[in-house]
C-alpha positions in Angstrom: -22.8 23.4 22.0 -21.6 20.2 20.2 -20.0 17.8 22.7 -18.4 15.7 20.0 -15.3 16.8 18.0 -15.8 17.4 14.3 -14.6 14.6 12.1 -12.6 15.7 9.1 -12.0 12.3 7.5 -13.5 8.9 8.0 -12.2 5.6 6.6 -14.6 2.7 7.2 -13.7 -1.0 6.7 -11.4 -0.2 3.7 -10.0 -3.1 1.7 -7.6 -2.7 -1.3 -6.1 -5.4 -3.5 -3.1 -5.3 -5.8 -4.1 -8.1 -8.1 -4.7 -11.1 -5.8 -2.6 -9.5 -3.0 -4.8 -8.0 -0.2 -2.8 -4.9 0.8 -5.5 -3.3 3.2 -8.0 -5.4 5.0 -11.1 -3.7 6.5 -9.1 -0.8 7.8 -10.9 1.9 9.7 -9.7 5.3 11.0 -10.9 8.8 11.8 -9.1 12.1 11.7 -10.6 14.9 13.7 -10.6 18.5 12.6 -7.2 20.2 13.0 -5.7 16.8 14.0 -2.4 15.4 12.7 -2.6 11.6 12.5 0.6 9.6 11.9 0.4 6.2 10.2 3.4 4.4 11.6 4.6 1.0 10.6 7.3 -1.1 8.9 7.8 -1.2 5.2 5.0 -3.1 3.4 2.5 -2.5 6.2 0.2 -0.5 3.8 0.8 3.0 5.0 1.2 4.6 1.6 -1.7 2.6 0.2 -4.0 4.3 2.7 -2.8 7.7 1.4 -3.3 6.7 -2.2 -6.8 5.4 -1.5 -7.8 8.6 0.4 -6.3 10.7 -2.5 -8.5 8.8 -5.0 -5.6 7.1 -6.8 -6.8 3.5 -6.1 -10.1 1.7 -6.5 -11.6 0.1 -3.3 -12.7 -3.5 -3.1 -14.7 -2.8 0.0 -15.5 0.1 2.4 -16.0 3.9 2.2 -14.0 7.1 2.6 -15.7 10.3 3.6 -14.6 13.9 4.1 -17.0 15.4 6.7 -20.4 14.0 5.7 -19.5 13.5 2.0 -18.6 10.0 0.7 -15.7 10.5 -1.7 -14.8 6.8 -2.3 -16.8 3.6 -2.2 -17.0 0.5 -4.3 -19.5 2.2 -6.7 -18.6 5.9 -6.4 -15.2 7.6 -6.8 -14.9 11.4 -6.7 -12.1 12.5 -9.0 -8.8 13.2 -7.2 -8.8 16.9 -8.2 -12.3 17.4 -6.8 -11.6 16.2 -3.3 -10.0 19.2 -1.8 -7.0 17.2 -0.7 -3.4 18.5 -0.7 -0.6 16.0 -1.1 3.1 16.3 -0.2 5.4 13.6 -1.5 8.8 12.4 -0.4 10.5 13.8 -3.5 8.6 17.2 -3.3 7.3 16.8 -6.9 7.9 20.5 -7.9 7.8 21.4 -11.5 11.4 22.0 -12.4 10.7 24.3 -15.4 8.6 26.6 -13.2 9.7 29.3 -10.7 8.7 29.0 -7.1 5.9 31.5 -7.6 4.6 29.6 -10.6 4.7 26.3 -8.7 2.6 27.7 -5.9 0.2 29.5 -8.3 -0.4 26.3 -10.3 -3.3 25.1 -8.1 -4.8 28.5 -7.2 -8.1 29.0 -9.1 -8.0 32.8 -9.0 -7.1 35.6 -11.5 -3.3 35.8 -12.0 -2.7 38.9 -10.0 -4.7 37.6 -7.0 -3.1 34.2 -7.3 0.3 35.8 -7.1 -0.6 37.8 -4.0 -1.9 34.6 -2.4 1.3 32.8 -3.3 3.5 35.5 -1.9 1.5 35.4 1.3 2.1 31.6 1.5 5.9 32.2 0.9 6.0 34.4 3.9 4.1 31.8 5.9 6.7 29.1 5.1 9.6 31.5 5.6 10.6 31.6 1.9 9.7 35.3 1.1 12.0 36.6 -1.6 12.4 33.2 -3.4 9.5 33.7 -5.8 11.7 33.9 -8.9 14.0 31.0 -7.9 13.8 27.6 -9.6 13.6 24.3 -7.6 17.1 23.2 -8.5 18.5 26.4 -6.9 17.0 25.4 -3.5 18.1 23.0 -0.8 16.0 20.0 0.1 14.5 21.8 3.1 13.6 24.8 1.1 12.0 22.7 -1.6 9.9 21.0 1.0 8.7 24.4 2.3 7.7 25.3 -1.3 5.8 21.9 -1.6 4.0 22.8 1.6 3.0 26.2 0.3 1.8 24.7 -3.0 -0.3 22.1 -1.1 -1.8 24.8 1.1 -2.6 27.1 -1.9 -5.7 25.1 -2.7 -7.0 25.5 0.8 -7.2 21.7 1.4 -9.7 20.0 3.6 -7.2 17.3 4.3 -3.4 17.3 3.8 -1.6 14.0 3.0 2.1 13.8 3.7 4.1 10.8 2.5 7.5 10.5 4.2 7.9 14.3 3.8 11.1 14.7 5.9 13.1 11.7 4.8 15.2 13.7 2.2 15.9 16.6 4.5 19.2 16.9 6.4 18.9 15.8 10.0 20.0 19.2 11.4 17.1 20.9 9.6 14.5 18.3 10.1 13.4 19.3 13.6 12.9 22.9 12.7 11.1 22.0 9.5 8.7 19.7 11.4 8.0 22.3 14.0 7.3 25.0 11.4 5.0 22.9 9.3 3.1 21.6 12.4 2.6 25.2 13.5 1.3 26.2 10.0 -1.2 23.3 9.9 -2.5 24.2 13.4 -2.7 27.9 12.6 -4.6 27.2 9.3 -6.9 24.6 10.9 -5.8 21.8 8.5 -6.3 18.1 9.4 -3.5 15.9 8.1 -2.4 12.2 7.7 1.3 11.8 7.9 3.1 8.6 6.9 6.5 7.6 8.3 8.5 4.6 9.6 10.5 7.0 11.8 9.5 7.0 15.4 11.2 10.3 16.2 9.3 12.1 13.4 6.0 10.5 14.5 6.6 11.7 18.1 7.5 15.2 17.1 5.0 15.9 14.4 1.7 14.0 15.1 -1.1 14.4 17.7 -2.0 10.8 17.4 -0.4 7.6 16.1 -2.0 4.6 14.3 0.3 1.6 14.1 -0.1 -0.6 11.0 0.8 -4.3 10.6 -0.2 -6.4 7.6 -2.7 -4.0 6.1 -4.5 -3.3 9.4 -4.3 -0.7 12.2 -3.5 -2.7 15.3 -3.4 0.2 17.8 -4.2 3.9 17.9 -3.4 6.5 20.6 -0.9 9.1 21.7 2.8 8.5 21.3 3.1 8.2 25.1 0.3 5.6 25.3 1.7 3.4 22.5 5.2 3.6 24.0 4.0 2.5 27.4 1.3 0.1 26.4 2.1 -1.5 23.0 -0.3 -4.2 22.0 2.1 -6.1 19.7 5.8 -7.1 19.7 6.4 -5.2 16.4 4.9 -2.1 17.9 7.0 -2.4 21.1 10.1 -2.6 19.0 9.0 0.3 16.7 8.5 2.6 19.8 12.1 2.0 21.0 14.8 -0.6 21.3 14.8 -3.1 24.1 15.7 -6.5 25.4 13.5 -9.7 25.2 13.4 -12.0 28.2 11.6 -15.3 28.8 9.6 -14.9 32.1 6.9 -16.5 34.2 4.1 -14.6 35.9 4.1 -14.8 39.8 1.2 -12.5 40.3 -0.3 -9.2 38.9 2.8 -7.2 39.8 5.6 -9.8 40.0 7.4 -11.6 37.1 10.2 -14.1 37.4 13.2 -14.1 35.1 15.9 -16.8 35.2 18.3 -14.1 34.1 17.4 -11.1 36.3 15.4 -12.7 39.1 12.1 -11.2 40.3 10.9 -8.2 38.4 8.3 -5.8 39.8 5.7 -4.0 37.6 4.3 -0.6 38.7 1.0 -1.6 37.2 -1.1 -4.8 37.0 -0.3 -6.5 33.7 -3.3 -8.7 33.3 -1.6 -12.1 32.7 -2.5 -15.2 34.7 -0.3 -16.6 37.5 2.1 -19.2 36.1 1.7 -18.0 32.5 4.9 -18.1 30.5 5.5 -14.8 28.6 8.0 -12.7 26.7 8.9 -9.5 28.4 10.2 -6.4 26.6 12.5 -4.2 28.7 13.8 -1.1 27.1 17.5 -0.1 27.4 16.6 2.8 29.7 14.6 0.5 32.1 17.8 -1.3 33.2 20.6 0.1 35.4 24.0 -1.4 36.1 26.6 -0.7 38.7 30.2 -1.9 39.2 30.1 -5.0 41.4 32.9 -7.7 41.7 30.3 -10.2 42.8 27.8 -9.3 40.0 26.6 -11.9 37.5 27.0 -9.7 34.3 30.1 -8.7 32.3 30.4 -5.7 30.0 31.5 -6.9 26.6 31.0 -3.7 24.6 30.3 0.0 25.0 29.4 2.5 22.3 29.2 6.3 22.8 26.1 7.8 21.1 26.5 11.4 22.1 24.0 11.4 25.0 25.1 8.2 26.9 26.8 4.9 26.3 25.1 1.8 25.0 26.6 -1.0 27.0 26.3 -4.6 25.9 26.3 -7.2 28.7 26.5 -11.0 28.9 24.8 -12.7 31.8 24.3 -16.5 31.9 24.9 -16.6 28.1 22.2 -14.0 27.5 23.0 -10.7 25.8 21.4 -7.5 27.3 21.9 -3.9 26.2 21.7 -1.0 28.8 21.8 2.8 28.6 24.7 4.0 30.7 25.0 7.6 31.9 28.1 9.5 30.8 29.1 10.1 34.4 29.3 6.4 35.2 32.8 4.9 35.3 32.2 1.5 33.8 34.4 0.0 31.2 34.5 -3.0 28.8 35.6 -6.1 30.9 34.0 -4.9 34.2 31.8 -7.1 36.2 28.5 -5.5 37.1 25.1 -6.1 38.8 21.9 -5.4 36.8 18.8 -3.7 38.3 15.4 -3.4 36.6 14.1 0.1 37.2 10.4 0.7 38.2 8.1 0.6 35.1 4.9 -0.9 33.8 5.8 -4.3 32.5 5.3 -5.0 28.8 4.4 -8.6 28.3 3.3 -10.8 25.4 2.1 -14.4 25.2 4.5 -17.3 24.7 8.2 -17.9 24.7 
């Protein structure tokens, strides 16, 4: 029995230039069989360039890309894009407007017409679009068009599926269901995928593993939970969820001192040296407030977001934002005390 999981895609020390601009620099990643990997990062970090390189749309200045054991891209060798067995789903769906739904799906199926149509109708059932085979793309909603794009990509029985911001044009109310359906389809058909987004909620809901990119490099890879709790960079911490920044000084492996909030306890050792000055990132939900006439903070704003209130406080000329439960009776102008809830401290060098 093989103790090691099968690797569907390997990218090794990949470098890509646009003219003199180095967009990717010695980037490496692996996607396991039947795994959905999300490339997450801010605009310009190189996410889409990775997809284009894997798809065979860009030349490499350095490195290799392999599907299984086969090298499909290197500095010297480039397998044609249509020979790679890769399905691609774009942000704008890229359906042929002059073709029916059935014709769009059949386009990539290399089988006799009758068999291709049977295969296409089976895929329509899979993506919950049975009965739409005679419709044209302009007659469909955004969510329906995306389902057809998924069916067309799956029609070629891809070894890898690439998804570039596939849910950004779909109405928010339909997005969660569409993500759940597509994820279930990929798992059922044993298709590995790379998924690009800058949306944390999409990454959390759709992917098995996240790879966060900054400046053309992957700076950290892991589960959504691990990256949320243990971000290795300030940009990643902020991408995983909003929070407050505090200047602090380390007292010991579990105690940090803030001039604003006093002594802060960490539930885990943070690894910084005693006396070191750091920046601490505290998420909105890691703070609690309570009405207190002797408290040092004052509520200056409160915004209802459907699930709770986001309360903005001022304390010693510093602004903090806190999640406030709907049941709490605290209003703008109230004086409050602030408590840091137990959590593993997120610290970074410097002030």
